[in-house]
C-alpha positions, -999 to 999 in steps of 0.1 A, spaced: -20 35 420 -1 71 418 31 51 418 16 40 380 14 70 367 44 81 351 45 44 337 12 51 321 23 89 309 60 70 294 39 46 278 19 67 262 45 90 248 60 57 233 32 47 218 25 83 202 63 83 191 56 47 175 26 61 160 44 93 144 69 75 130 44 52 115 26 84 103 58 98 86 66 64 67 33 65 55 33 103 45 68 100 30 53 70 9 23 93 -4 44 121 -12 70 104 -34 38 80 -52 16 116 -58 49 133 -72 57 100 -93 18 100 -106 22 137 -117 51 131 -136 35 102 -153 0 124 -161 -24 107 -182 -2 76 -198 -11 41 -192 14 26 -171 -2 -10 -166 -35 -32 -174 -47 1 -194 -46 25 -160 -23 53 -153 -5 55 -123 -28 79 -106 -58 51 -110 -35 25 -98 -26 41 -66 -63 45 -54 -73 8 -65 -73 -20 -42 -60 -53 -42 -88 -80 -44 -83 -117 -41 -105 -140 -67 -132 -143 -45 -136 -102 -39 -116 -101 -6 -100 -71 -1 -63 -80 1 -48 -43 5 -43 -10 -7 -22 4 -39 5 25 -21 31 32 -45 42 21 -81 74 4 -94 82 16 -128 109 2 -151 129 25 -172 105 29 -200 82 38 -172 59 8 -174 48 -7 -141 64 -36 -129 53 -40 -93 30 -22 -67 37 -17 -28 6 -26 -10 -4 -20 24 -20 -50 36 -55 -46 51 -63 -48 87 -26 -54 94 -14 -33 128 11 -17 125 7 -14 86 26 -40 69 38 -31 35 47 -57 4 52 -52 -30 37 -79 -56 43 -79 -94 19 -64 -117 20 -98 -139 -9 -119 -128 -33 -91 -118 -63 -80 -139 -82 -49 -134 -119 -49 -125 -146 -24 -123 -169 -22 -97 -192 9 -99 -171 40 -103 -140 21 -89 -114 2 -108 -99 -24 -85 -69 -51 -91 -81 -84 -89 -53 -113 -82 -51 -146 -76 -33 -145 -43 -53 -153 -10 -45 -134 22 -21 -160 32 0 -157 0 1 -119 8 9 -125 44 37 -149 35 53 -120 12 83 -103 29 82 -73 42 89 -44 16 119 -23 26 100 13 35 116 40 51 
């Protein structure tokens, strides 16, 4: 039993390092997205929504299944949103993909505005990983 203690401690440190690196990536994405949203202000960038509203939206399948959360907005030179970086729901480790704005519709549920997509979880899972750093 004592022989395994160093191995377990080493494994814990390795897992902590992975979690820390994942957290750092997530923090950088969030910082950049918040800065961009502050710069955009109250100007709608897509679907009649501001960048800040897009950043708190969930992506839903047609049947209401949650596909992921919006993490960042990609905009063109005119400031219009063209794509969304989303974190896939229940991915572990976190997995990010980019989806186009085209084909999404704003959907209000109570006080929340989410984005409805014709995509399924299988469609989302088949997308290539987004390049995040």
